[in-house]
N, C-alpha and C positions, 0 to 999 in steps of 0.2 A: 595764581602761578602754576604753571603747568610742567616745566621742566627747567631746572636750572644745573649747570656743569662748572665744577672748578677743578682746575689741574695743578698739581705741585708736584716736585721732586722730594722723595723721602730716601736718602741713601742714594742708590743706583737703581730705584725703581720710580716710576712714575704713577702717581695716585691721581684718579678722576672721581670726585665725588659727584655722586648723582643725587639730585635731590627733585622730589615731586613725583610725578606720573610718567611712566614709560610706557608709551603705546602707539598705534599706527602713525598718530601725527607727531609725535616727539623723538619717536625712535632713529628717524634720519640726523638729527642733531648729534646724539650720542655716537652713531656711526661715523660721523664727520670728525667728531673730538677723539674719537679711538684712533681713527686713522691717522690723524695729526699726530695725536701722543707717541705712536709708534714710529712713526715716521721721523719727527723732530727730536723725541726724548728717550728712545730705546723700546726694546722688546720686553722688558720686565713692567708688567702693567697692572695695578690693584684697582679694582672698581670699588670705591666705598660706597656702599648700598644703606648706610645708617638712616639716611632721611630720603629713601625711595619709599614711597607708601604703596604704589600699585606698578604692576608689570604684567602685560599680556605677551602673547606669542611674538609679538614684532620686537619686543624687548628681549625675548629669548634668542631670537635670530641674530641679533646685534652682538649678545655675549658669544653665541658661536662663533660668528665671525671675526670677533675680537681674538677668541683663543686660536682660531687657524691662522689669523694674521702673525700673532705674537710668537706661537710656535714654529711657524714656517721661518720665523727669522731668528729662532735658538733661543726665543725668550719663553715666557708663559704669562698667563693670566690666573689672578686669585680675585675672589670675591670677599667683601668684609663687610660684618655686621648687617645682613639683611633682616629687616623686620620680618615677623612671623607670615603675613601673607606672600612675601616675596619669597621667603624659605621654603613656605610649602609648594609653591610652583616649581622652584629648582628641585625638591625632593620629589615631587610626583612625576616630573618630565623625565628624572633621572640625570638632568644635568650636573647635578652636585657630585655626580661620580666622575666626570670629566673637567669640571671646572672646581678646584677646591674652594670650600668655604670656610672662613675662619673668623673667629668672635671680634677681632679689631684690626685696624689697618697694620698696626706694629706687628701682629702674628702673621699676617699674609705678606708683608714685606720680608720678614725673616724666611719665611717659606720659599720665597722666590730664589 
């Protein structure tokens, strides 16, 4: 399994669970899912990274695009529960200062 995505509504937010590896080959699938989620379900987006085991720069660019799309429509993006390797990339690149990271989906949904 490379990447599996699941979308659900939680309150007035949309949560996309991202499972597996987010890289050059799988990033376009998440990009499409994020665009659809924002277009169809609203601009308050939580990306649940609990089961994301790997992310490279392609994944980072999707996160930035998601943030731009959502904030451009008056919403926002939060990240929930990244594993240590993913959290390290978010910290190292400083992306965690632009897109807030929360320990779980519930906290992320509340923060939006």
